[in-house]
N, C-alpha and C positions, 0 to 999 in steps of 0.2 A: 337171876333164874337159879334153879336148883334141881338136882337130879341125884337120887340115891338108888343104887341097884338093889338094895335090901328092901326098898319100899314098893317096888313093882309087884303087880299081882302074881300070886303064886301059880296060877293056871296059865298055861301057855295060850289058851283060847282068849284070855283077856288082854293079851299084849297090845292089840289094836288100840285100846283105850289108853294104855300107857304111852305108846309111841305118839298118838294124837295129842296127848297132854304135853309131851315133851316138844313137839314140833310147833305147837301154838303158844308155847310160854315165852317166846322171844329169842330163842337161839338162832333163828334164821336158817340159812342153808347149813345142811348137815350131810356129810359123806355117808353113803349107803353102808359101807363096811363098818363105820363107827357105830351105826344103829344095831347092826348085827351083833356087835361085841357088846355094847352097853346093855342090850336087852337080851343077850343070849338067845338068839333065834336063828334057825337056818335061812338061807337065801330064799328058798321055795316058799317057806312060810311067810317071810317078809312080803313077797310078791302078792300073796293072797291078802295080806293086811292092807296093802296099797290099793288094791282093787276095791276093798271095803271102804277105805277112807276117801277114795275118789268120789264116792257117792255123797259124802258128808262135807267135805272141804274142797276148796280150790287148791288141788294137789298138783305139783309140778315135779318132774324128774328131768334133770339135765346132766349129761355126762355121768360122773360118778357120785353126784349128790342129789338130794331131794329137799323140798321145802313145801310149807303150806302157806299161801299167801292169804292175808286177812281181806285184801281188796284186790281184785283182778286187775293186773297191769301195774300195781303199786310195786315199788322197789323193795327187794327182800335183802336184809343185811347178811354180809358174809363175814362180819367181825370176828365171830367166834369159831368159824369153821376149822381153821388151821390149828387153833388151840385145842379144840375138842379132838381132833385127830392125833395130835401129839400126846394129850393125856390119855386118850383111848389105847394108844400103843403101849403105854405103861401099864394101864389097867389090865391089858390082855396078858401081861406077864404076871399079874397078881390075881389070877382068877381064883375065886373062892373068898377073896377079901371084900370088905365093905367099900365100895367106891362111891364117893360123893363129889359131884362136879358143882360149881357155883361161880357166878360172876361177881359175887359180893367181895370184892378185893379192896374197896375203899382206896382207890388208887387210879390215876390216870395213865399210869405207866404199865401196870398189870392187866392182862386181858381177862385171865380166869385163874382159878386154882382148884386143885383136887385134893381130897383127903383119902389116904388108903388105910383103912383100919384092919389090922390083923385080928381075925375072929378068935384066935387061940391065946395070944399074948395081950390083946387089947391095946397094943402100941398103935399110934397113928402117925403116919408120915404125910407131910404137906408138900405139894408141888405148886409153885407159882409159874405162870407163863407170861413172857414178853413176846409179842409179835412185832418184829421190827417193821413190818408192812404198815402197822397201825400207828407209828410214831414218826414225826418228822425231825429225827435226830440221828446224826451219824454214829456209827458203832463206837468210835473212839471217845465220844463224849457220854457214851451210855454208862460207864462205870460210876462217874460222879452222880449222875441222876439217880442211879440204883442206891447208892450209898445214902443219898439224902432221903430217898423214899423209905429206907429200911430203918433209919435212925429214929428211935422213939416210938416205933409203930408196933413194938412187941414181936418183931420178926425173930423167930428162933434160929440160931446157927445150924441147927439140924435139918432145917427146911431145905428143899431143893428149888433151885431157880433154873428154869429152862428158857433159853432164848431162841426164838424161831428165826432162822436166817435163810437167805435165798442164794441162788447161784452167782449173783452179782455182788453179794455182800463181802466186804473186807473184814474178816474176822480177826480179833485180837484178844490177848488175854485180859481178863477183868479180875482184879484182885478183891475178893470178898471173903467174909468169914464163912458163909454158907457154901455148899456145893453148887457149882454152876455148870450147866451143860448147853451145848449148842445143838439145835435140831435143824438139819439142813433139808430143805424141801426138794424132793425129786418128783418130777412129773414125767411120766412115760405112757406108753400105750395101755398099760395096766391100770393107770389112774395116778393117784398121788400117794407118796409115802415119805417117810422122814428117817434120816440117818443121824444117830446121836453121836456127838463128840464131847469128850470131857474137856472143859475149859483149860485143864492143866496141860493139855497138849501144846498149848500156845504160850506157855510160861517162858520158854526159852527166848521168845521174841519181845518179851517185856522190856 
């Protein structure tokens, strides 16, 4: 799948088509707040869009996320939901830049990646995401897997690697040439958010 914020329609009135294309392209469940940020729309406008889409698609809203189901009663994937939330958190801090999300990572380890293009300097920063909920590997073995995945694949040391962890995760330092960050998922009454930690904080435990 693919999303680029510079390719959405210029006119706000056309955002319903953009969002419908996003939700039906295979991303599965997506948090509402992520859609507001990615498509740069207010919550009130989003509610109107959802009313419009409800007449065209089998649209569902649960808790803090939404999805459009191709088949009523069929399972809807949540594989990308946390990765999108983490990358959207970064995108929100780079407002005005060109944001591109894709699942074309050519890897069974990475869930998704995002390109952040500076419109002034034309520099592009790349972020890769590993969601530990999507892999059946303990964190202590993750370092070697990542090294194997990165070797020979043209992975630039300037890229950023974000590892999504949860409250029951035992986090450890991972020695890599690129910058590594942990994103801890926090769930509360307000929904879901992520706290970012630099991998170097755990270096003393190496």
